[in-house]
C-alpha positions, -999 to +999 in steps of 0.1 A: -345+255+246-376+254+268-396+222+266-428+241+263-421+260+231-450+273+210-427+273+180-419+236+184-456+228+188-466+247+157-438+233+135-441+196+146-475+192+160-493+179+129-515+148+128-499+115+137-503+081+155-502+078+193-480+047+189-498+026+215-487+000+189-465-002+159-477-007+133-506+016+144-541+001+147-553+015+113-530-011+097-550-040+113-568-063+089-594-091+091-570-119+080-557-126+115-572-159+127-580-181+157-549-201+147-527-171+148-538-164+183-532-200+194-497-200+179-488-167+196-500-180+229-479-211+224-447-191+218-455-170+249-459-202+269-426-216+256-408-184+265-425-182+299-433-145+294-453-128+322-489-117+315-508-084+315-546-086+316-570-059+303-607-061+309-629-038+289-661-029+308-680-006+284-710+006+304-715+042+314-746+057+331-741+091+314-727+101+281-697+125+280-699+145+248-662+144+241-659+106+243-644+085+215-643+052+234-663+021+226-689+024+254-725+016+260-745+044+277-774+031+298-790+034+332-801-003+331-778-021+355-792-054+344-772-053+312-740-058+332-748-094+342-749-111+307-719-091+297-700-103+327-710-139+320-695-137+285-664-119+298-658-147+323-663-173+295-637-156+274-614-155+303-619-193+309-613-199+272-580-180+271-567-190+305-570-227+295-545-221+267-520-202+290-493-219+311-507-216+346-472-207+360-470-175+340-474-146+365-498-118+360-477-087+366-503-062+355-541-059+354-561-030+341-599-025+340-610+002+317-640+012+296-665+027+299-669+029+336-657-003+353-675+007+385-708+005+366-706-031+380-720-035+415-698-047+444-708-083+440-699-083+403-666-065+409-658-092+435-668-120+412-647-108+383-615-104+404-622-137+422-625-155+389-594-138+375-575-152+406-589-187+399-579-186+362-545-169+364-515-168+387-519-134+404-490-120+425-493-118+462-480-093+487-491-064+465-463-070+440-484-066+408-494-034+391-532-038+393-551-007+382-587+004+375-602+035+359-626+055+382-654+080+375-655+100+407-693+102+404-696+064+408-675+056+438-677+061+476-651+055+503-665+021+510-663+012+473-627+024+471-620+003+502-635-027+484-613-022+454-582-021+475-593-053+492-597-069+459-561-063+451-561-030+431-532-007+440-534+019+412-563+041+403-568+064+373-594+091+379-612+108+351-614+146+358-610+163+324-618+198+337-631+214+369-647+245+354-684+244+358-692+258+324-669+234+307-684+205+326-719+215+316-709+217+280-695+182+279-722+167+302-697+156+329-705+175+361-684+166+391-674+191+418-638+195+429-647+183+464-659+149+449-625+145+431-606+155+463-625+129+483-617+101+458-580+111+458-579+113+496-596+079+499-572+063+475-543+075+497-561+065+529-566+030+517-530+026+506-532+027+468-496+029+455-503+053+427-531+078+419-534+093+384-557+119+371-567+126+334-573+160+320-583+172+285-574+205+268-593+219+239-629+214+253-657+239+248-654+271+268-619+263+280-593+290+280-557+293+291-568+309+324-596+284+331-574+254+324-547+269+346-572+271+375-581+235+370-544+225+370-536+245+401-565+229+420-553+194+410-517+202+418-529+209+454-539+172+455-505+161+444-514+131+423-486+107+414-493+110+377-512+134+354-522+129+318-531+159+297-548+148+265-556+168+234-593+169+226-598+158+189-631+171+176-642+145+150-680+147+149-681+129+115-666+098+132-681+101+167-717+112+167-719+121+203-694+149+197-721+166+176-736+177+209-706+201+213-710+235+197-680+241+175-684+278+182-675+271+218-643+254+210-611+273+218-592+288+188-560+270+178-537+296+193-557+296+226-554+258+226-517+261+221-514+286+250-533+262+272-509+234+266-478+255+272-492+271+303-503+237+318-469+221+309-451+250+326-473+246+357-466+208+359-429+213+354-427+241+380-445+218+405-418+192+401-434+168+377-413+150+351-425+152+315-424+115+306-437+123+271-468+117+251-491+137+274-479+121+306-463+136+337-452+119+369-436+128+402-399+119+402-406+093+429-433+075+409-425+041+393-431+055+358-404+082+362-381+057+379-385+033+350-378+059+324-346+068+342-336+032+344-344+025+307-371+000+315-402+019+305-424+005+278-455+015+258-485-006+248-523-003+244-526+007+280-502+036+274-469+038+292-462+005+310-437-009+334-442-043+319-435-042+282-420-077+283-454-091+293-480-106+269-511-085+270-544-104+269-574-082+262-609-094+271-643-078+263-656-060+233-630-041+212-602-052+236-567-056+220-542-083+228-505-080+221-488-113+223-452-113+210-455-104+173-493-106+172-519-078+177-555-091+179-586-069+185-619-083+196-652-077+179-666-042+187-703-053+188-716-073+218-737-097+198-708-107+175-684-110+204-708-131+225-715-154+196-678-160+189-671-168+226-701-191+228-688-210+198-654-215+214-636-192+189-613-164+198-635-134+193-610-117+170-622-092+145-589-079+132-553-077+140-517-078+126-488-102+126-455-083+126-427-093+103-391-088+112-389-053+098-420-043+118-404-057+150-372-038+143-391-005+137-413-011+167-382-015+189-368+018+175-400+038+179-407+026+214-371+032+225-374+068+213-408+073+230-399+056+263-362+060+268-357+091+248-325+077+233-311+048+213-276+033+214-272+025+177-245+000+183-264-020+209-295-018+188-277-032+158-263-060+179-297-068+193-311-072+158-280-083+139-281-053+116-259-023+108-283+003+123-269+033+103-272+014+071-306-001+078-320+033+088-299+054+065-328+074+050-346+077+084-315+090+102-310+115+074-346+127+078-337+137+114-315+165+101-342+191+106-348+180+141-310+182+148-309+218+134-338+228+157-320+213+187-346+185+193-323+156+184-286+152+192-262+126+179-233+118+202-212+093+183-233+062+181-260+074+205-292+092+193-308+114+220-340+134+222-332+167+240-355+183+266-372+202+237-373+170+216-395+153+242-424+175+230-418+164+194-411+128+202-440+114+181-429+135+151-394+120+155-409+085+157-428+090+125-395+092+106-392+054+113-428+045+105-429+029+070-467+030+070-471+067+076-482+088+046-496+123+039-530+107+035-531+099+072-538+136+080-575+128+079-572+098+102-553+112+131-556+141+154-526+165+161-498+149+180-492+180+202 
């Protein structure tokens, strides 16, 4: 069965979580406390787990009409300074509670547009990170930053490499001029090419580009042209995200004319055509919208069974405690999820008062942790050894998940899931429906969630 099957997409592509966490973020509640955070950090210190740092830098000079991120649109560069001061204060607060010998194996700056900060501010933030935490030398860490091609030059990319970044994620979305005008993100192909070339010239280890399908005025043929142009640049990774039009939740999306959005069948053809183009060009379909060259670390990690998934998407470092800093940033520390306040004033006040700026979160019980392990194994490794899984958790896996495994019968009949003795596999076709398979093990999912989530494929 072809991976890119319209029949699979239509049958299993309904609404569902993205599983950057389990339980999903809609289960978070306000009862998570400062003390919960301290206790989780203490356990991480005792176990000497490595660290992953996420910095949320929310500022953008221009609004993109499709955006659903927590960002602040402004042309006033002066706003960055007080935000950076509070971010550094939060960093100092958290680093003081972390064993200084725990290595930082991953850094990611996102937003927003991290390069809204000027060169001095970017340098100050990375310098202070190095003072507060144990960064890896000799380019051994995975240190990444999101780039808007409109905000960087060769000299700025050189600076970022000098600061220690070795991975870049470039927001492209679409290269068609009409689509770009409709979503208020105009950036010529030559600008994107220059950024990709500069990243290679300065020795970045991995370059990723982001695309979105389902935007206004897109068609199967127009998206195919965009894909073919980007394939000529040969980025190491490509993400192809489904545009979810939710103007009732995200006011900026009201700037998009619904009449200009592609019809559902056209959107389906876009996904299938793009997937075929990526596959034909030699990219591996990792799953969950992500593609990578076979030589890329992400593809290598999936083959080795070491790929993980967290709030930064697929990760090579799922064993690390993730410390999120900045507004709305999420930390994942062992069995704790903790999300910062979304509003700047509330976040700043909490930091200034010496409290963890936590607005909501979740503490996983044992069943949550077992189900998280199962779901992430399916999404990342595409298979589960039921015997080894049971030994890891001291359970009889087939008894514990008797109902869930029975629910996979439809997937087995459609050739998406295969049982080989005590091993559960997702087939090539099943990769496309991986999130639907994972939902069978999600005790929090209900039919009412259809209004909360966008389509999974």
